[in-house]
C-alpha positions in Angstrom: 75.4 81.9 95.8 77.7 81.2 98.9 80.6 83.4 100.0 83.9 82.0 101.3 85.5 84.2 103.7 89.1 83.8 104.8 89.9 84.5 108.4 92.6 87.2 108.5 95.1 87.9 111.3 96.9 91.3 112.0 100.6 91.3 111.4 103.0 94.1 112.0 106.2 94.7 109.7 108.8 97.3 109.8 109.6 98.5 106.2 111.9 101.2 105.1 110.0 104.5 104.2 111.0 104.5 100.7 109.5 101.0 100.3 106.2 101.9 102.1 106.0 105.0 99.9 106.4 102.8 96.9 103.8 100.3 97.9 101.4 103.3 98.4 102.0 104.6 94.8 101.8 101.2 93.3 98.4 100.5 95.2 96.9 103.7 94.0 97.9 102.9 90.4 96.2 99.5 90.7 93.2 101.0 92.6 93.8 98.5 95.7 94.7 99.2 99.2 98.2 98.7 100.3 97.0 95.5 102.2 95.7 94.0 99.4 98.6 95.0 97.2 100.9 93.3 99.8 98.8 90.2 100.0 98.8 89.7 96.3 102.5 90.2 96.0 103.3 87.7 98.9 100.7 85.1 97.4 102.6 85.3 94.1 106.0 85.1 95.7 105.0 81.9 97.6 102.7 80.1 95.4 103.6 81.0 91.9 105.7 78.4 90.2 107.2 78.6 86.9 105.8 76.0 84.4 108.0 73.4 82.6 108.9 75.5 79.5 109.8 78.4 81.6 111.9 76.3 83.8 113.7 74.8 80.7 114.4 78.5 79.4 115.7 79.6 82.6 118.0 76.6 82.7 119.1 77.5 79.1 119.9 81.0 80.1 121.9 80.0 83.2 123.9 77.4 81.3 125.1 79.8 78.6 123.5 77.6 75.9 123.5 79.6 72.7 119.9 81.1 72.1 118.1 81.9 69.1 118.9 85.1 67.6 116.2 87.7 67.6 115.8 89.1 64.2 113.5 91.9 62.7 111.4 88.8 61.3 111.0 87.3 64.7 110.0 90.7 66.2 107.3 91.1 63.6 106.0 87.6 64.2 106.1 88.3 68.0 104.2 91.4 67.5 101.5 89.5 65.3 101.2 87.0 68.2 100.9 89.5 70.8 98.1 91.0 69.0 96.2 87.7 69.1 96.3 87.5 72.8 
């Protein structure tokens, strides 16, 4: 099986202490290195684009369109749906 390697280059950033500490805590929770966590977060920020359905929902929310009311029945259906995932 062939392995693909990505050439990496060093970069230096100055971050507030609280942000670096938060990254370290989150990296530990996810069993990642801080470098890997930052790489994943940056990749998601740059390349992750919402699909058409999400874009339409975002547009509805921003425009103030009246959305469907959340009822107990809807919540139960949602919980059942989530169980199937």
